[in-house]
N, C-alpha and C positions, 0 to 999 in steps of 0.2 A: 410933643404930641405927634402921633402917627400921621404921616402925610395923607394916607388914604382916608383917615377919619376927618381930616380937615376939609375934604370935599364932600362930606356927608351933609349936604344942605338940602333944603326943601326944593330948591331949583333943580339940583341934580336928580332928586327923586322924581320930580315931574318930567324931566327929560327922559329918564329911563322908562317911566310910565308911558309917555307919548310914543316911545320907540318899541314898546311891547317887551321890554326886558324886565319882566315881573320879578324875578328872583332878586335882581340887584335893587330894584325899587323897594321891595320888602325889607331887604337888609338895611337900606338907608332909613326908611321910615321907622323901623324898629329902633335904630340908634336915636333918631329924633324924638320918638315917644319916650324913650328912657330919659332924655334930657329935659323934656317938657311934657310930663304925663297929664297935665291939665288941659292940653290942647286937643279938643275934640276933633278938629279938622284933620290933624295928623293921625289920630286913631282911626277915623273914617277912611282916610286915604290908605292907611296900612291894611285895613280890612278889605278894601276894594282890590288892592294889589294882590293880597293873599288869595282872594276868590278867583281872580284872573289867572294867577299862577297855577292854582289847582285845576282849572279847566284847560290849561294849555297842555297839548299832547306831549308826552315824554318821547322825543325823537332822539334816537341814538345815531351816532355817525355811521355805524354799519348798516342802518336802515336807509340812510340817505344815499349811499354809494349806488345801489341799483337805480334809484330815481335819477341821479345825475347821469348815469350811463344812458338811460333811456332818453333823457332830455337832450344829451349831446347827439345821440343817434338821430333823433327827430330833427335837430338843427341841421345835421349833415344831409339828411334826406330832403329837407326843405331847400337847401342850397342847390342840390342836384336838380331838383324840380325846377327851380328858377333858371338854372343854366339851360335845361332842356326847353323851357318856354322861350327863352331868348333865341336859341338855335332854331326852333320851329318858326319863329317870327322872321328870321333871316331867310328862310327858304321860300 
């Protein structure tokens, strides 16, 4: 059996759900529902994860780069401001 499929457990699906990794949770729940189609709790969990995944914004790496740049710039500005405050307090 494929090692990846071996970890397709309800516990792993819940871990991914708790972490907000909806696509991975959906993948695992789909596998579990195929194995046990009579389990309504798995079907409900799959539907919940699908709904969350659909609502999740589709963020591409190229969209994140400008945000990280801005974040880093703000961190640097905050650091400079803290140094200036310390310098002012020494005067």
